[in-house]
C-alpha positions in Angstrom: 10.1 281.8 102.7 10.6 285.5 102.9 7.8 285.8 105.4 9.4 283.3 107.7 12.7 285.1 107.8 10.9 288.4 108.5 9.0 286.9 111.3 12.1 285.5 112.9 14.0 288.8 112.8 11.1 290.8 114.1 10.8 288.5 117.2 14.5 288.8 117.8 14.5 292.6 117.6 12.0 292.9 120.5 14.8 292.7 123.2 14.4 291.7 126.8 11.2 292.1 128.8 11.1 294.2 132.0 10.7 291.0 134.1 13.9 289.5 132.6 15.9 292.8 133.2 14.6 292.9 136.9 15.6 289.3 137.4 19.1 289.9 136.0 19.5 292.9 138.4 18.3 290.9 141.4 20.8 288.2 140.6 23.6 290.8 140.1 22.8 292.4 143.4 22.8 289.1 145.3 26.2 288.2 143.8 27.6 291.6 144.5 26.4 291.4 148.2 28.1 288.0 148.7 31.3 289.3 147.1 31.4 292.4 149.3 30.8 290.3 152.4 33.6 287.9 151.5 35.9 290.8 150.8 35.1 292.5 154.1 35.6 289.2 156.0 38.9 288.7 154.4 40.0 292.2 155.4 39.0 291.5 159.0 41.0 288.3 158.9 44.0 290.0 157.5 43.8 292.6 160.3 43.5 289.9 163.0 46.5 288.0 161.5 48.5 291.2 161.6 47.6 291.8 165.3 48.5 288.2 166.1 51.8 288.5 164.3 52.7 291.7 166.2 51.8 290.0 169.5 53.9 287.0 168.8 56.9 289.2 167.8 56.5 291.1 171.1 56.3 287.9 173.1 59.4 286.5 171.4 61.4 289.6 172.1 60.3 289.7 175.8 61.1 286.0 176.1 64.6 286.5 174.7 65.2 289.5 176.9 64.1 287.6 180.0 66.2 284.5 179.1 69.3 286.7 178.5 69.3 288.0 182.1 72.2 286.9 184.2 71.7 285.6 186.8 68.2 284.3 186.3 66.0 284.7 189.4 62.4 284.1 190.3 60.2 287.1 189.6 57.8 288.8 187.2 57.6 291.9 185.1 55.0 293.6 183.0 54.5 296.5 180.7 53.1 298.0 177.5 54.3 298.0 173.9 55.6 301.3 172.4 52.3 302.0 170.8 50.4 301.1 174.0 48.1 298.6 172.2 49.7 295.4 173.6 50.2 294.6 177.3 52.8 292.0 178.2 53.6 290.0 181.4 56.7 287.9 182.0 57.2 285.4 184.8 60.3 283.4 185.8 59.7 280.4 188.1 61.6 277.2 188.9 60.6 274.5 186.5 58.8 271.5 188.0 58.3 268.6 185.6 54.8 267.3 185.4 54.3 264.0 187.2 57.6 264.3 189.1 58.2 262.2 192.1 59.6 263.4 195.5 62.8 261.6 194.8 63.3 263.4 191.5 62.6 266.7 193.1 65.2 266.0 195.9 67.8 265.0 193.2 67.0 268.2 191.3 67.5 270.3 194.4 70.9 268.8 195.0 72.1 269.4 191.4 74.5 272.3 190.5 72.1 273.6 187.9 68.5 274.7 188.0 65.8 274.8 185.3 63.9 278.0 185.0 60.5 278.3 183.2 60.2 281.7 181.5 56.6 282.5 180.4 55.4 285.6 178.5 51.7 286.5 177.9 50.7 289.3 175.5 47.1 290.6 175.5 45.5 293.1 173.2 41.9 294.3 172.5 40.1 292.2 170.0 37.0 292.8 168.0 33.6 293.6 169.6 35.2 294.4 173.0 36.8 291.0 173.5 40.4 290.5 174.5 42.9 288.3 172.6 46.1 286.9 174.0 49.1 284.8 173.1 51.4 283.0 175.5 54.9 281.6 174.9 57.1 279.8 177.4 60.5 278.2 177.4 62.8 276.4 179.9 66.4 277.6 180.5 69.2 275.8 182.3 71.4 277.9 184.5 74.0 277.5 187.2 72.6 277.5 190.7 73.5 280.6 192.6 75.5 279.7 195.7 75.3 282.1 198.7 78.5 284.0 199.5 78.0 284.1 203.2 79.9 282.1 205.9 80.2 278.4 205.4 
C-alpha cells in the first residue's frame, strides 16, 4: 500500500509539461487580444458619442437663436464653433406642407400668420477622413410682416 501512495505522489510532483504551459500562454494571449480590441472599440464609441452630443448641443443652440430672432425672415447663416471643430449652417424658409394643394397654399398666403421652417446642420470630421453631420429642424409660427408703404 505504501508503494501505491508513493507512486501517486511522485506523479503529482512532476508538474506541467512544456506543451501544457505553451497552450495556456496561447489561450491567455488570445483572450488578452480580444479584450484589448473590445476595450479599444468601446473607447472609440465613447469618443464618437461625445462628438455627436457636442454637435447636437451646438445645433440646438443655433436653432434656438434663429427661432428667437424677431422678425423672422428668409435667409441663411453659417459659422464655426468656438473650437473650430464643428461647422454649422442655418436656413430659414417658408414652410410648405408636403402634399399641399394649390387651394391650401392660397389660403395660407391670405392668412395673417406665416409658418417658417428653421433648419440647422452641423458637420464635423469623423474617423478615417470621413465627415459626420447632424441636422435639426423646427417650424415656427410668426405674424406676417405687412409693408409700411402707401396703401
